[in-house]
C-alpha positions in Angstrom: -22.5 18.6 1.0 -23.1 15.5 -1.3 -20.6 13.5 0.3 -22.3 13.6 4.0 -26.2 13.4 2.6 -27.2 10.9 -0.1 -28.3 12.6 -3.6 -32.0 12.1 -2.6 -31.6 13.8 0.3 -29.3 17.0 -1.1 -32.3 17.7 -3.9 -34.8 17.7 -1.0 -32.9 19.7 1.1 -32.8 22.6 -1.6 -36.7 22.4 -2.1 -37.5 22.4 1.5 -34.7 25.2 2.5 -36.3 27.1 -0.7 -39.3 27.2 1.0 -38.2 27.9 4.1 -36.4 31.1 3.1 -39.0 32.3 1.3 -41.9 32.3 4.4 -41.7 35.8 4.8 -45.4 36.6 4.6 -44.2 40.4 4.6 -42.0 40.0 1.2 -43.0 38.3 -1.7 -39.6 35.9 -2.7 -38.8 33.7 -5.0 -36.3 31.3 -5.0 -34.7 29.8 -8.0 -31.6 27.3 -8.5 -28.5 29.0 -10.3 -26.9 25.6 -10.2 -26.1 23.2 -7.4 -25.5 24.5 -4.9 -25.7 28.5 -5.4 -29.2 30.0 -4.8 -30.8 33.0 -6.3 -33.7 34.7 -4.2 -35.5 37.4 -6.2 -38.3 39.7 -4.3 -39.2 43.4 -3.3 -36.6 46.2 -3.0 -36.2 47.0 0.6 -34.9 50.0 2.2 -31.3 49.8 3.5 -32.2 49.0 6.9 -35.0 45.9 6.3 -32.8 44.8 3.6 -29.8 44.2 6.6 -32.2 42.6 8.9 -33.5 40.6 6.0 -29.8 39.2 5.5 -29.2 38.3 9.4 -32.4 36.7 9.2 -30.9 34.4 6.6 -28.0 34.2 7.8 -29.6 32.3 11.1 -31.5 30.1 8.8 -28.7 28.9 6.9 -26.4 28.5 10.3 -29.6 26.0 12.1 -31.8 24.3 9.3 -33.7 20.9 10.1 -33.8 18.2 7.5 -36.9 15.9 8.3 -35.4 12.8 8.6 -31.8 14.1 8.9 -32.0 16.1 12.1 -30.3 19.7 11.9 -27.7 20.6 9.4 -25.2 23.4 9.9 -25.4 24.7 6.0 -22.3 27.7 5.2 -22.9 30.3 2.5 -21.9 33.2 1.0 -24.8 35.6 1.1 -24.6 39.0 -1.4 -27.4 41.6 -0.9 -27.7 43.9 -4.3 -31.0 45.5 -5.6 -31.7 44.7 -9.8 -30.7 46.9 -11.3 -29.9 49.9 -9.2 -26.5 48.0 -7.7 -26.0 45.7 -10.8 -25.7 47.0 -13.8 -24.3 44.3 -15.5 -24.3 40.3 -16.0 -20.7 39.9 -15.0 -21.3 41.1 -11.4 -24.1 38.8 -11.5 -21.9 35.9 -12.4 -19.2 37.2 -10.3 -21.4 36.9 -6.9 -22.8 33.6 -8.0 -19.4 31.9 -8.4 -17.7 33.3 -5.2 -18.6 30.9 -2.7 -15.6 31.6 0.0 -18.1 31.2 2.3 -18.2 27.5 1.3 -14.9 27.4 1.5 -14.4 28.1 5.6 -17.4 26.7 6.8 -19.0 30.3 7.6 -22.4 32.0 6.8 -20.8 35.4 5.6 -22.9 38.2 4.4 -21.4 40.7 1.7 -22.5 44.4 0.4 -22.7 45.9 -2.9 -19.2 47.4 -2.9 -17.7 43.7 -2.0 -19.9 42.8 -5.4 -18.6 45.7 -7.4 -15.2 44.5 -6.4 -15.7 41.0 -7.4 -17.1 41.8 -10.5 -14.3 44.8 -11.4 -11.6 41.6 -10.4 -13.7 39.1 -13.0 -13.4 41.9 -15.8 -9.7 42.2 -14.7 -9.3 38.2 -15.1 -11.0 37.9 -18.6 -8.5 40.6 -19.7 -5.5 38.7 -18.5 -6.2 35.4 -19.5 -7.2 36.3 -23.0 -3.8 38.3 -23.2 -2.5 35.0 -22.0 -3.9 33.2 -24.6 -2.9 35.7 -27.3 0.4 35.8 -26.3 0.6 32.4 -25.5 1.9 32.9 -22.1 0.1 30.5 -19.8 2.5 28.1 -17.6 1.7 24.9 -16.8 2.8 22.9 -13.3 3.1 19.5 -12.8 2.1 17.5 -9.5 4.0 14.3 -9.5 1.9 11.1 -8.9 3.6 8.2 -7.0 3.3 4.5 -7.9 2.7 2.2 -4.5 4.1 -0.9 -6.7 7.2 0.3 -7.2 8.3 3.5 -5.2 8.6 5.6 -8.2 6.8 8.8 -9.7 5.7 7.2 -13.3 3.1 10.2 -13.7 2.0 13.7 -13.4 -0.9 15.7 -13.4 -0.6 19.0 -15.1 -2.2 22.3 -14.8 -2.2 25.5 -16.0 -0.9 28.6 -14.0 -1.5 32.1 -15.0 1.1 34.9 -14.2 -0.1 38.3 -14.9 2.1 41.4 -14.7 -0.5 43.1 -13.5 -2.4 40.9 -11.3 0.5 38.5 -10.3 -0.5 34.9 -10.1 -4.2 34.1 -10.9 -5.3 30.4 -9.5 -6.8 27.9 -12.1 -9.8 27.8 -9.5 -10.2 31.5 -10.6 -9.6 31.6 -14.3 -11.2 28.6 -15.3 -14.9 29.4 -14.8 -14.5 32.6 -16.7 -13.0 30.9 -19.4 -15.7 28.8 -19.3 -18.2 31.7 -19.4 -16.5 33.3 -22.1 -16.1 30.7 -25.1 -11.9 30.7 -24.0 -12.0 26.7 -23.4 -11.0 25.4 -26.7 -7.9 27.8 -26.7 -6.9 26.9 -23.1 -7.2 23.2 -23.2 -5.1 23.1 -26.8 -2.9 25.6 -25.5 -1.7 23.5 -22.4 -2.1 20.1 -24.8 0.9 21.6 -26.8 3.1 23.1 -23.8 2.5 19.8 -23.0 3.6 18.2 -25.9 6.6 20.7 -25.8 8.0 19.7 -22.7 7.7 15.8 -23.1 9.7 16.8 -26.7 12.3 19.0 -24.5 12.9 16.9 -21.7 11.7 13.0 -22.3 10.8 12.3 -19.2 10.4 8.7 -20.5 14.3 8.8 -20.0 13.7 9.4 -16.1 10.7 7.6 -15.6 7.8 9.2 -16.6 5.5 6.8 -18.6 2.3 9.2 -19.3 1.5 12.8 -18.6 -3.0 13.6 -17.1 -4.0 16.9 -18.7 -8.0 17.9 -18.2 -10.3 18.2 -20.6 -12.9 20.3 -19.7 -16.9 19.1 -20.4 -17.0 22.4 -22.6 -14.7 20.7 -25.0 -15.6 17.5 -25.1 -18.8 18.5 -27.7 -16.8 20.0 -30.2 -16.5 17.8 -33.2 -13.4 19.0 -34.2 -11.3 18.0 -30.6 -10.0 14.7 -31.8 -8.6 16.2 -35.1 -6.6 18.9 -32.9 -5.6 16.9 -30.2 -4.0 14.5 -33.2 -2.9 17.5 -35.0 -0.4 18.5 -32.0 0.5 15.3 -30.9 1.6 14.5 -34.4 3.1 18.0 -34.7 5.5 17.2 -32.1 6.2 13.3 -32.9 4.5 12.5 -29.5 2.9 9.1 -29.3 -1.1 9.0 -28.3 -0.2 7.2 -25.6 1.6 9.5 -23.2 -1.0 11.9 -23.0 -3.7 10.7 -20.2 -7.3 12.4 -20.4 -9.0 13.6 -17.1 -12.6 14.0 -17.1 -14.4 15.5 -14.5 -17.1 13.3 -12.8 -19.0 16.3 -11.6 -20.3 16.4 -15.5 -22.2 13.1 -16.8 -20.4 12.5 -19.9 -23.1 9.6 -21.0 -26.0 12.2 -21.3 -24.8 13.5 -24.9 -24.5 11.0 -27.8 -21.8 13.8 -29.7 -19.7 13.8 -26.5 -19.5 10.2 -26.2 -18.4 9.7 -29.9 -15.6 12.1 -29.4 -14.5 10.7 -26.7 -14.5 7.2 -28.4 -12.6 8.7 -31.5 -9.9 9.7 -28.9 -9.5 6.0 -26.9 -9.7 4.8 -30.7 -6.5 6.7 -31.1 -4.9 5.6 -28.4 -5.7 8.2 -25.9 -6.7 6.8 -22.4 -8.6 8.4 -19.8 -8.9 9.2 -16.0 -12.0 9.3 -14.7 -11.2 12.9 -12.4 -12.7 14.0 -9.0 -14.7 11.1 -8.3 -17.2 11.1 -5.3 -18.6 14.9 -5.9 -20.8 14.4 -8.6 -22.7 11.5 -10.6 -21.3 8.6 -8.7 -22.7 6.1 -10.6 -21.8 1.8 -11.7 -22.9 2.9 -14.9 -19.3 5.5 -15.3 -16.9 3.3 -13.5 -17.9 0.3 -15.4 -18.4 1.8 -19.3 -15.0 0.6 -20.3 -14.3 4.6 -21.2 -11.6 4.9 -17.6 -8.3 3.3 -17.1 -7.8 5.5 -13.6 -10.3 6.1 -11.1 -9.4 9.4 -9.2 -10.9 9.5 -6.3 -11.8 13.0 -4.7 -9.6 14.7 -1.8 -13.2 14.9 0.4 -13.9 11.3 0.5 -10.2 10.6 2.3 -10.7 13.5 4.7 -14.0 12.0 5.3 -12.1 8.7 6.3 -11.4 10.1 10.0 -14.6 8.6 11.0 -15.6 4.9 10.7 -18.4 5.3 8.0 -15.8 7.4 6.0 -13.0 4.7 5.9 -15.5 2.3 4.8 -16.8 3.9 1.9 -13.3 4.4 0.7 -12.5 1.0 1.2 -15.6 0.3 -0.5 -15.0 2.5 -3.6 -11.3 1.5 -3.8 -12.7 -2.5 -4.2 -15.2 -1.7 -6.3 -12.5 0.4 -8.6 -10.2 -2.6 -8.4 -12.7 -5.2 -9.5 -13.6 -3.2 -12.4 -9.8 -3.3 -13.3 -9.2 0.0 -12.6 -6.0 1.8 -11.4 -6.6 3.9 -8.0 -5.3 7.2 -7.8 -5.7 9.1 -4.4 -5.9 13.0 -4.6 -5.1 15.0 -1.4 -3.3 12.6 0.3 -0.8 15.1 3.1 -0.2 13.2 6.0 2.1 10.0 6.4 -1.3 8.6 8.3 -3.1 9.2 4.7 -0.3 7.4 2.7 -0.4 4.3 5.1 -4.8 4.1 4.5 -4.6 4.3 1.4 -1.9 1.7 0.5 -3.6 -0.5 3.1 -6.7 -0.2 1.4 -4.8 -1.1 -2.1 -4.6 2.6 -3.6 -1.7 2.0 -6.7 -1.3 6.0 -7.0 -0.3 8.7 -4.8 -1.0 12.8 -5.5 -0.7 15.4 -3.0 1.3 17.9 -1.1 2.9 14.8 1.0 5.3 14.0 -1.9 4.7 17.1 -3.7 2.9 20.1 -4.9 2.2 21.2 -8.4 5.7 23.0 -9.4 6.7 24.3 -12.8 7.7 21.9 -15.2 11.8 22.3 -14.7 11.1 21.7 -11.2 8.9 18.7 -11.9 11.8 17.1 -13.8 14.5 17.8 -11.2 12.6 16.0 -8.7 11.5 13.1 -10.4 14.9 12.7 -11.9 16.0 13.0 -8.2 13.2 10.7 -6.4 13.3 8.0 -9.1 17.2 7.7 -9.2 18.1 3.7 -7.8 18.9 3.1 -4.5 22.3 1.8 -5.2 23.4 5.0 -6.8 21.9 7.2 -4.3 24.2 5.0 -1.9 27.2 4.7 -4.2 
């Protein structure tokens, strides 16, 4: 939604929608913002029939809402209906309901029952236990997604991503276990493990010998306030003999690091040790000039949603403007989410420096990344010899 309307309109939408959905004279309800895009409504206890009617009423409210000055807006949502404390006996269930945004992904308004919420809570507990096992046993795996450089048609970097393969749950994706890691206080251990496994990969495979200049890893906002992060990162790099400039740290734009003097100090210490930074998911959070002109970042990673919106003239103009602004500030532009030849051509025409997306490769295990890059970067004269 933030990519379609302005931040001011988004805030106004939340206020007006909160007032709209609580205008039921026979029910006392209050709406609270749990986090951006997530709302919790608390009200009187209703019997099963009235509760079902209320859920249907909410479904209709989401599907056709009029924002003054903007027009009709179709909203997607997942609506969970539970009684507290009868149906919900722990904070786990509440967090699970608030974090699981299935309706946001498929463009529908979904109403879920208490039983479904309980299943989410149980799944959440199991994922947390699996994550703890993986951290204790150091069994988390790293996958790497290649990043193509337009200048010389080579793969010169890649983004390192965590994967959790659990004997009981199978493959658990980051979108599920990262929020649980954040809420459970596991992010420092998770981040340290990803960095260490990346260093182990660099030491073992020597990717610089087949054209990889550096690798990018994500740093969570939950890691950055830690005053020991600088020393721990340095110690890990020194342990494996990896130069600091072989790692680029990605900070998501959805968190405004400039509001914290502690975080800024930690970032500056890391920069002084020759770590470089990318601003990740640009266009999804605090998109402002001060962030990208701060001098912190080397790369600007443009979110996939902005590329998808480029199928319309206004979206194409916005994408082109972002590229121009970033390059004017001396930043390299990395476009995320490129999946088609047409998208690649558009990004190249706007001056995109690097491309990340399924058009070239999905994230793959470290060994497969090595083989892929070696083959991709073979000089043409060798390939045809």
